[in-house]
C-alpha positions in Angstrom: 0.0 0.0 0.0 1.4 3.4 -1.0 0.8 6.8 0.5 -0.4 9.3 -2.0 -0.8 13.1 -1.4 -3.0 14.8 -4.0 -3.7 18.5 -4.2 -5.9 20.4 -6.7 -5.2 24.0 -7.6 -7.3 26.2 -5.3 -10.4 27.7 -7.0 -10.8 31.4 -6.5 -13.4 32.5 -4.1 -14.9 35.0 -6.5 -18.0 33.2 -7.7 -19.2 29.8 -9.0 -16.8 28.1 -11.3 -17.6 26.9 -14.8 -17.0 23.4 -16.3 -13.6 24.4 -17.7 -12.4 25.3 -14.2 -13.7 22.0 -12.9 -12.0 19.8 -15.4 -8.8 21.8 -15.2 -7.9 20.6 -11.7 -10.5 19.4 -9.2 -12.3 16.7 -11.3 -9.2 14.8 -12.6 -7.7 15.1 -9.1 -10.8 13.4 -7.7 -10.6 10.7 -10.4 -7.1 9.9 -9.4 -7.8 10.0 -5.7 -10.8 7.7 -6.1 -8.7 5.3 -8.2 -5.8 5.2 -5.6 -8.2 4.5 -2.8 -9.9 1.7 -4.9 -6.4 0.1 -5.2 -6.0 0.2 -1.5 -3.6 3.1 -1.1 -3.7 5.6 1.7 -4.7 8.9 0.2 -4.8 12.5 1.4 -6.8 14.6 -1.1 -6.6 18.3 -0.3 -8.1 21.5 -1.8 -9.3 24.8 -0.5 -10.8 28.1 -1.6 -8.3 30.8 -2.5 -9.6 33.7 -0.6 -7.1 36.5 -0.7 -6.1 39.2 -3.1 -7.9 41.2 -5.7 -10.6 38.8 -6.9 -12.0 38.5 -3.3 -12.0 42.2 -2.7 -13.6 43.1 -6.0 -16.3 40.4 -5.8 -17.2 41.4 -2.2 -17.4 45.0 -3.2 -19.7 44.1 -6.1 -21.9 42.0 -3.7 -22.0 44.9 -1.2 -20.6 42.7 1.6 -17.6 42.8 3.9 -14.9 40.6 2.3 -14.7 38.2 5.2 -18.5 37.6 5.1 -18.4 37.2 1.3 -15.6 34.6 1.5 -17.3 32.6 4.2 -20.5 32.4 2.2 -18.8 31.6 -1.0 -16.7 28.9 0.6 -19.8 27.1 1.7 -21.3 27.5 -1.8 -18.2 26.0 -3.4 -18.0 23.2 -0.8 -21.7 22.3 -1.5 -21.1 22.2 -5.3 -18.0 20.1 -4.8 -20.1 17.6 -2.9 -22.7 17.7 -5.6 -20.1 16.7 -8.2 -18.8 13.9 -5.9 -15.4 15.5 -5.3 -14.0 13.3 -2.5 -11.7 15.8 -0.7 -10.4 14.7 2.6 -10.5 18.3 3.5 -11.7 21.4 1.6 -10.0 24.3 3.5 -9.7 28.1 3.3 -6.6 30.1 2.6 -7.8 32.7 5.1 -7.5 30.2 7.9 -5.4 30.8 11.0 -3.3 27.9 10.1 -2.4 29.4 6.7 -1.7 32.8 8.3 0.8 31.3 10.7 2.5 29.1 8.2 2.8 31.8 5.6 4.4 34.2 8.1 6.7 31.5 9.4 8.0 30.5 5.9 8.5 34.2 5.0 10.6 34.6 8.2 12.7 31.5 7.3 13.2 32.9 3.8 14.2 36.3 5.2 16.7 34.7 7.5 18.2 32.8 4.6 18.7 36.1 2.6 16.1 35.2 0.1 13.8 38.1 0.7 14.8 41.6 -0.2 13.0 45.0 0.3 12.7 46.8 -3.0 11.6 50.3 -3.8 9.4 50.0 -6.9 7.1 52.0 -9.1 3.5 51.1 -8.6 0.3 52.5 -10.1 -1.8 54.8 -8.0 -5.4 55.5 -8.8 -6.6 59.0 -8.0 -10.2 58.0 -8.5 -9.8 55.1 -6.0 -7.5 56.9 -3.6 -5.1 53.9 -3.4 -2.3 52.0 -4.9 -3.6 49.4 -7.3 -2.1 45.9 -6.9 -1.4 44.2 -10.1 -4.7 42.4 -10.5 -6.6 45.6 -9.9 -5.2 46.9 -13.2 -6.4 45.7 -16.6 -5.1 46.7 -20.0 -3.8 45.4 -23.3 -1.1 42.7 -23.2 2.1 44.0 -25.0 2.9 40.4 -26.0 -0.3 39.1 -27.6 -2.7 42.1 -27.7 -5.3 40.6 -25.4 -7.4 43.6 -24.2 -8.3 42.3 -20.7 -4.8 41.2 -19.5 -4.2 41.6 -15.8 -1.3 43.4 -14.3 0.4 40.3 -13.1 -0.2 37.8 -16.0 -2.0 37.6 -19.3 -4.4 34.7 -19.0 -4.5 34.5 -22.8 -0.8 33.9 -23.5 0.3 33.3 -19.8 3.1 35.8 -20.1 4.2 37.2 -16.7 3.7 41.0 -16.6 4.1 44.0 -14.4 1.2 46.5 -14.3 3.4 49.2 -16.0 3.8 46.8 -19.0 0.1 47.1 -19.9 -1.0 49.3 -22.8 -3.9 51.6 -22.0 -4.1 50.5 -18.4 -7.3 51.1 -16.3 -8.4 50.5 -12.8 -10.3 47.2 -12.4 -12.1 48.8 -9.4 -13.5 52.0 -11.0 -12.5 51.7 -14.6 -10.6 55.0 -14.3 -7.7 55.8 -16.5 -6.5 58.6 -14.1 -3.5 56.6 -13.0 -0.1 57.7 -11.7 3.1 55.8 -11.1 4.4 56.3 -7.6 7.1 54.8 -5.5 6.3 52.2 -2.8 8.2 49.5 -1.0 7.6 45.7 -1.1 9.3 42.5 -0.2 10.6 40.4 -3.1 11.4 36.6 -3.1 14.8 36.4 -4.7 13.9 33.5 -7.0 16.9 34.3 -9.3 19.2 33.0 -6.6 17.4 29.7 -6.8 17.4 29.3 -10.5 20.2 26.8 -10.8 18.7 24.7 -8.0 15.3 24.8 -9.5 16.7 23.9 -12.9 18.4 20.8 -11.5 15.3 19.8 -9.6 13.1 20.1 -12.7 15.7 18.1 -14.7 15.5 15.3 -12.1 11.7 14.9 -12.6 11.3 12.3 -15.2 8.0 11.7 -17.0 6.4 15.0 -16.2 3.9 16.1 -18.9 5.4 18.1 -21.7 3.0 20.9 -21.0 4.3 21.2 -17.5 8.0 21.1 -18.3 7.8 23.4 -21.3 6.1 26.2 -19.3 8.5 25.8 -16.4 11.5 26.0 -18.7 10.1 29.0 -20.6 10.0 30.9 -17.3 13.4 29.7 -16.3 15.3 30.5 -19.4 13.4 32.9 -21.7 14.6 36.5 -21.8 16.6 37.3 -18.7 15.5 34.0 -17.0 13.8 33.6 -13.7 13.0 36.9 -12.1 12.7 37.9 -8.5 9.0 38.3 -7.6 7.2 40.6 -5.3 5.4 38.8 -2.5 3.6 41.7 -0.8 0.8 43.9 -1.8 -1.0 47.1 -0.7 -4.3 45.5 0.3 -6.4 45.3 3.4 -7.5 41.6 3.0 -4.8 38.9 3.3 -2.1 37.5 5.5 -0.5 40.5 7.3 3.3 40.9 6.7 4.2 40.0 10.3 6.4 37.6 12.2 5.5 36.4 15.7 2.8 39.0 15.8 5.0 42.0 15.1 4.9 43.9 11.8 7.8 43.4 9.5 9.7 46.7 9.6 8.6 49.1 6.9 5.8 46.7 5.8 3.0 48.0 8.0 -0.4 47.8 6.5 0.7 45.4 3.7 -0.3 41.7 3.1 1.4 38.8 1.4 0.7 38.4 -2.3 -2.0 35.9 -2.9 0.3 33.7 -5.0 2.7 33.5 -2.1 0.2 32.3 0.5 -2.2 30.3 -1.7 0.1 27.2 -2.4 1.1 27.2 1.2 -2.5 26.5 2.0 -2.0 23.0 0.7 0.1 22.3 3.8 -2.2 24.5 6.0 -5.3 22.7 4.8 -3.8 19.4 5.8 -3.2 20.9 9.2 -6.9 22.1 9.2 -7.9 18.5 8.4 -6.0 17.3 11.5 -7.6 19.9 13.6 -11.1 19.1 12.3 -10.5 15.4 13.2 -9.1 16.0 16.6 -5.6 14.8 15.6 -2.3 16.2 16.7 0.3 17.9 14.4 2.1 14.6 13.8 -1.0 13.5 11.7 -0.5 16.2 9.1 3.3 16.5 9.3 3.7 12.9 8.2 2.4 14.0 4.8 4.5 17.1 4.5 7.8 16.8 6.5 10.4 14.4 5.1 11.9 14.1 8.6 8.6 12.8 9.9 7.5 10.2 7.4 6.8 12.2 4.2 9.8 10.8 2.4 7.6 7.8 1.6 4.8 9.9 0.2 4.1 10.3 -3.5 2.9 13.9 -4.0 0.8 14.7 -7.1 -0.6 18.1 -8.1 -3.3 18.9 -10.6 -3.8 22.3 -12.2 -4.5 24.3 -15.3 -1.6 25.5 -17.4 -1.9 29.1 -16.1 -0.9 27.8 -12.6 2.1 25.9 -13.7 4.8 28.7 -13.2 3.9 29.2 -9.6 3.9 25.5 -8.8 7.1 24.6 -10.6 9.1 27.6 -9.6 7.7 30.0 -6.9 6.2 27.4 -4.5 9.2 25.0 -4.7 11.5 28.0 -4.3 9.6 28.9 -1.1 9.9 25.4 0.3 13.5 24.8 -0.7 14.6 28.3 0.4 13.2 27.8 3.8 15.9 25.2 4.6 13.3 23.0 6.2 12.5 19.4 5.1 9.3 20.0 3.3 7.9 17.4 0.8 8.2 18.6 -2.8 5.9 17.6 -5.6 6.7 14.4 -7.4 4.4 14.8 -10.4 2.5 17.8 -11.8 -0.5 17.0 -14.0 -1.4 20.1 -16.0 -4.2 20.8 -18.4 -5.0 23.1 -21.2 -8.2 25.1 -21.5 -11.8 23.9 -22.1 -13.6 26.3 -24.3 -17.3 26.6 -24.8 -18.9 26.1 -28.2 -16.5 28.2 -30.4 -15.6 30.7 -27.7 -14.8 31.1 -24.1 -16.9 30.6 -20.9 -18.1 34.0 -19.7 -19.7 34.7 -16.3 -20.6 38.3 -17.2 -22.2 37.3 -20.5 -24.0 34.2 -19.2 -22.1 32.1 -21.8 -21.4 28.5 -21.0 -22.4 26.1 -18.2 -21.4 26.7 -14.6 -21.3 24.1 -11.8 -24.5 25.1 -10.1 -26.6 25.2 -13.4 -25.0 21.9 -14.6 -26.3 20.1 -11.5 -29.8 21.6 -12.0 -29.9 20.1 -15.6 -28.5 16.6 -15.1 -26.9 14.4 -12.5 -23.2 14.9 -11.8 -22.1 11.6 -13.5 -23.3 12.8 -16.9 -20.9 15.8 -16.6 -18.1 13.8 -15.0 -18.1 11.3 -17.8 -18.0 13.9 -20.6 -15.5 16.2 -19.0 -13.1 13.4 -18.1 -13.4 11.6 -21.4 -12.7 14.9 -23.2 -10.1 16.3 -20.7 -7.9 19.0 -22.4 -4.6 17.2 -21.8 -2.6 17.7 -25.0 -4.4 20.7 -26.4 -7.3 22.9 -25.7 -10.7 21.2 -25.9 -14.2 22.4 -26.7 -17.5 21.7 -25.2 -20.4 21.5 -27.6 -23.9 20.3 -26.8 -24.0 18.0 -29.8 -20.8 16.2 -28.6 -22.1 16.1 -25.1 -25.4 14.5 -26.3 -23.7 11.9 -28.4 -21.2 10.9 -25.6 -23.9 10.6 -23.0 -26.3 8.7 -25.2 -23.8 6.3 -26.8 -21.4 5.7 -23.9 -23.5 5.9 -20.8 -27.0 5.1 -22.0 -26.4 2.7 -24.9 -23.3 0.8 -23.7 -23.4 0.7 -19.9 -26.9 1.6 -19.0 -28.4 -0.7 -21.7 -26.4 -3.7 -20.5 -27.6 -3.2 -16.9 -31.2 -2.8 -18.0 -31.2 -5.8 -20.4 -29.6 -8.2 -18.0 -31.6 -7.4 -14.9 -34.9 -7.2 -16.6 -34.4 -10.5 -18.5 -33.3 -12.3 -15.3 -36.3 -11.0 -13.4 -38.7 -12.2 -16.2 -37.1 -15.7 -16.5 -35.4 -16.5 -13.2 -36.7 -13.9 -10.7 -34.7 -11.4 -8.8 -32.0 -13.8 -7.6 -28.8 -14.8 -9.3 -29.6 -18.1 -11.2 -27.5 -21.2 -10.8 -26.9 -22.6 -14.3 -24.0 -24.7 -15.5 -20.3 -24.3 -15.9 -18.5 -21.6 -18.0 -17.6 -22.5 -21.5 -15.0 -21.3 -24.1 -16.9 -18.1 -24.8 -16.9 -17.1 -21.1 -13.2 -18.0 -20.8 -12.4 -15.7 -23.7 -14.4 -12.9 -22.2 -12.5 -13.2 -18.9 -9.2 -13.1 -20.8 -10.3 -10.1 -22.8 -11.5 -8.3 -19.7 -8.2 -9.0 -17.9 -6.2 -7.6 -20.8 -8.4 -4.5 -20.9 -8.4 -4.1 -17.1 -4.6 -4.1 -17.1 -4.6 -1.5 -19.8 -7.1 0.6 -17.8 -5.0 0.3 -14.7 -1.8 1.4 -16.6 -3.5 4.5 -18.0 -4.9 5.4 -14.6 -1.5 5.0 -13.0 0.0 7.2 -15.7 -2.8 9.8 -15.2 -3.7 9.7 -18.8 -7.3 10.8 -18.3 -8.8 10.5 -21.8 -7.0 7.2 -22.5 -8.3 5.8 -19.2 -11.9 6.7 -20.2 -11.3 5.0 -23.5 -10.2 1.8 -21.8 -13.1 1.9 -19.4 -15.5 2.2 -22.2 -13.8 -0.7 -24.0 -14.4 -2.8 -20.9 -18.1 -1.9 -21.1 -18.2 -2.8 -24.8 -16.7 -6.3 -24.1 -19.7 -7.1 -22.0 -22.2 -6.0 -24.6 -20.4 -8.0 -27.3 -20.5 -11.0 -25.1 -24.3 -10.6 -24.6 -24.8 -10.1 -28.3 -22.9 -13.3 -29.1 -24.2 -15.5 -26.3 -27.8 -14.2 -26.7 -29.2 -15.7 -23.5 -32.7 -14.7 -24.5 -32.4 -17.0 -27.5 -30.4 -19.7 -25.6 -33.2 -19.8 -22.9 -35.6 -21.3 -25.4 -33.4 -24.4 -26.0 -31.0 -24.5 -23.1 -32.4 -22.7 -20.0 -29.5 -24.0 -17.8 -26.9 -22.5 -20.1 -28.8 -19.2 -20.3 -28.9 -19.1 -16.5 -25.1 -19.5 -16.4 -24.8 -16.6 -18.9 -27.0 -14.4 -16.9 -25.2 -15.3 -13.7 -22.0 -14.2 -15.3 -23.6 -11.0 -16.7 -24.9 -10.0 -13.2 -21.5 -10.4 -11.8 -20.2 -8.4 -14.8 -22.5 -5.6 -13.7 -21.0 -5.6 -10.2 -17.5 -5.7 -11.8 -18.4 -2.6 -13.9 -19.6 -0.7 -10.8 -16.3 -1.3 -9.1 -14.0 -0.2 -12.0 -16.3 2.6 -13.1 -16.6 4.2 -9.6 -13.7 6.7 -10.1 -15.5 8.1 -13.2 -19.2 7.8 -12.3 -19.4 7.3 -8.5 -23.2 7.9 -8.1 -24.1 5.5 -10.8 -21.7 2.9 -9.5 -23.3 3.2 -6.0 -26.8 2.8 -7.5 -25.7 -0.3 -9.4 -24.1 -1.9 -6.3 -27.2 -1.2 -4.3 -29.3 -2.8 -7.0 -27.0 -5.8 -6.9 -27.4 -6.0 -3.1 -23.6 -5.9 -2.7 -21.2 -3.8 -0.7 -18.0 -5.6 -1.8 -16.0 -2.9 -3.5 -12.7 -4.9 -3.7 -10.7 -4.3 -6.8 -11.0 -7.2 -9.3 -7.3 -8.1 -9.5 -8.4 -11.6 -10.5 -11.1 -11.1 -13.0 -12.3 -14.8 -13.0 -12.7 -14.7 -9.2 -14.4 -11.3 -9.3 -17.0 -12.6 -11.8 -18.0 -15.2 -9.1 -18.6 -12.7 -6.3 -22.4 -12.9 -6.5 -23.3 -16.5 -5.9 -26.4 -18.3 -7.1 -29.4 -17.4 -5.0 -28.1 -13.9 -4.2 -30.9 -11.3 -4.4 -30.9 -8.2 -6.5 -33.3 -5.6 -7.7 -33.9 -4.2 -11.1 -32.7 -0.6 -11.1 -34.4 2.4 -12.6 -33.0 3.8 -15.8 -29.4 4.3 -15.1 -28.8 7.0 -17.7 -31.7 8.7 -19.5 -30.9 9.8 -23.1 -30.6 13.5 -24.0 -33.2 14.4 -26.6 -32.7 16.7 -29.5 -35.3 19.0 -28.0 -33.3 19.2 -24.7 -30.1 19.8 -26.6 -31.6 22.7 -28.6 -33.1 24.3 -25.5 -29.8 24.2 -23.7 -27.8 25.5 -26.6 -30.0 28.5 -26.8 -30.2 29.1 -23.1 -26.4 29.1 -22.5 -25.2 30.8 -25.7 -25.0 34.2 -24.1 -25.8 37.4 -26.1 -25.7 37.1 -29.9 
């Protein structure tokens, strides 16, 4: 049994996330966590809301609420939606927690003592209309690199180029929209990442098998232009982790807070400590996941994130942990994703364009969305959600292949043998071939899941479902029953066990449907089918079951048309 630490990039607190956000980190992380648990591994799956910085302040101001109240309410909303989608976090924390405040301040102190933090006088944009300095994300303008007109002052989300606010063309305040801006001098703390460049380069070199998307982005930031740059880690904001150590302000930094991208990744550690607190455990319980001097040397740590988060997780966060001089666990594998677009464009909250997590659950059960998103995950390139593709995938994969098998077998058994597993005779050559084929496909499925190849894993799982349908088509127990009821009973006994087998191996992708199937089979044995032949004998003759309701209802053309129009946004 291995120990696996899994973290998903923290969703911003500013509103409900769309399907692209979901598939970019949290959902594939959940898939892997569920798979690791199914294989018997000890798993710690951590996520949290990212509550500091500009997005929180702007969203709270728009909602007319104090920022602390807004964050508390939105954390609950996001936690409820995560449960709705079956995200199996061991803990869903908050970056505004006392644990994160203390740990962020402690790590900053360690970095300062190591000479890796420097006070820098810099030019920063001051807004006369707002009466304040504007942190980078409070400024929008045109990206000088790609021309994107809504680039932020820290990074262009279109081309991912790292920016300073003064780089933007035609800058404006994100608070008031004012262009009455002035550049003034202020002082901030900088993390001297440039001093860590060689160490980070060697560390990234030592990581074999990372996705090309991850390593290419990391190396671009390391080597392009002047190479890895020192980065400001404080901001002129009211809401955030105060720049303090042991309760005393850092000299000259009064009234400032740590930059959200400095404290947010630290919340992975802090959220694990929050988990220990919530479960009445001592610090040793979370430190065994994060301190290599206390057991974490045996942990495999995997991170999931969208490509825009890669630079901070491959460079800034490791620089923080390495630079502290403390034995923190570093990531072993970073699974990064491209973007999911919506029907020829981008998701847009302001324009009501695209499907968001709350609306998705109002339309259809979570497993419909889980299956489509995971089987179309944007791993090697950007992907696109279209209603036509969604309809085809749900109808053909879930309804026609898996759902139809469950329905045909259980209804036929009920009509001919009753709602108990029939006895029948011994397996024959056709059944032996099925078991051999299932075993080969299962090993392929396991290999793709271990490699975190999400789309390929979905393809192997569907292939497992197809094998069962092909067997039923060839064996045709409904025809066999007329001439050889005993043989038909054997075929149906095998098929009922096959349904239980599918519930177990499908659970990481479609957990609600898997539970419904297992309940119908009257079984609570979720053990992984390492030995397929043995697994297909789990339900003995005489074992009772019930015929489930329709597992997956097909999406009609009328529904598809209605939803296309509803979520298209303004034309």
